[in-house]
C-alpha positions in Angstrom: 55.6 111.6 66.9 53.5 109.5 64.6 50.3 109.0 62.7 47.9 106.1 62.4 48.1 104.2 59.1 44.6 103.8 57.5 43.4 100.5 56.1 44.4 100.3 52.4 47.4 102.7 52.8 50.9 101.2 52.0 52.7 99.7 55.0 56.4 100.7 55.2 59.3 99.0 56.9 59.6 100.3 60.5 55.9 101.0 60.8 54.8 99.8 64.2 52.1 97.1 64.3 50.1 97.0 67.5 48.7 93.7 68.8 46.9 92.9 72.1 49.8 93.1 74.6 52.5 93.2 71.9 54.1 95.5 69.3 56.4 94.7 66.4 58.1 96.5 63.5 56.9 95.8 59.9 59.8 94.7 57.7 57.8 93.8 54.6 57.5 95.3 51.1 56.2 98.9 50.8 53.9 97.6 48.1 51.7 95.9 50.7 48.6 97.7 51.9 47.7 97.8 55.6 44.9 95.6 56.7 44.1 94.3 60.2 43.5 90.9 58.7 46.9 90.5 56.9 49.8 88.8 58.5 53.0 90.8 57.9 56.7 90.0 58.1 57.9 91.4 61.4 60.9 92.2 63.5 60.1 91.6 67.1 62.0 91.4 70.3 61.6 88.0 71.9 63.6 88.7 75.1 66.9 90.1 76.3 68.4 86.7 75.9 67.1 85.7 72.5 67.3 89.2 70.8 65.2 90.2 67.8 63.6 87.7 65.4 63.1 88.8 61.8 60.6 87.6 59.2 58.1 86.1 61.7 54.4 86.6 61.4 52.1 87.3 64.3 49.1 84.9 64.7 46.7 87.7 66.0 45.1 90.4 64.0 46.8 93.8 64.4 44.8 96.4 66.2 46.6 99.5 64.8 49.5 100.5 62.6 51.5 103.6 63.5 54.0 105.4 61.2 56.6 107.4 63.1 57.4 110.9 61.8 60.6 111.5 60.0 61.8 113.7 62.9 61.2 110.9 65.3 63.0 108.3 63.1 65.9 110.6 62.6 65.9 111.7 66.3 65.9 115.4 65.3 64.2 118.1 67.3 61.3 119.8 65.5 61.2 123.6 65.6 57.9 125.4 65.8 57.8 128.6 63.9 
């Protein structure tokens, strides 16, 4: 389904940033490198009433960054040979 992004690897739009009790999608530039200390532009759901907020930054340090596989993003079933 996905892999962990290592510190220093490029962060891509739609990578999932994991915070304590919260997750968000990265929407920044692919030229940025992942670092737990960096604040990224995010798309995050606030609530069912307020919808999704874009270009916010999170005040906490991220704990992990996960990159979904192409098959997950495209919702295609993978076949095992």
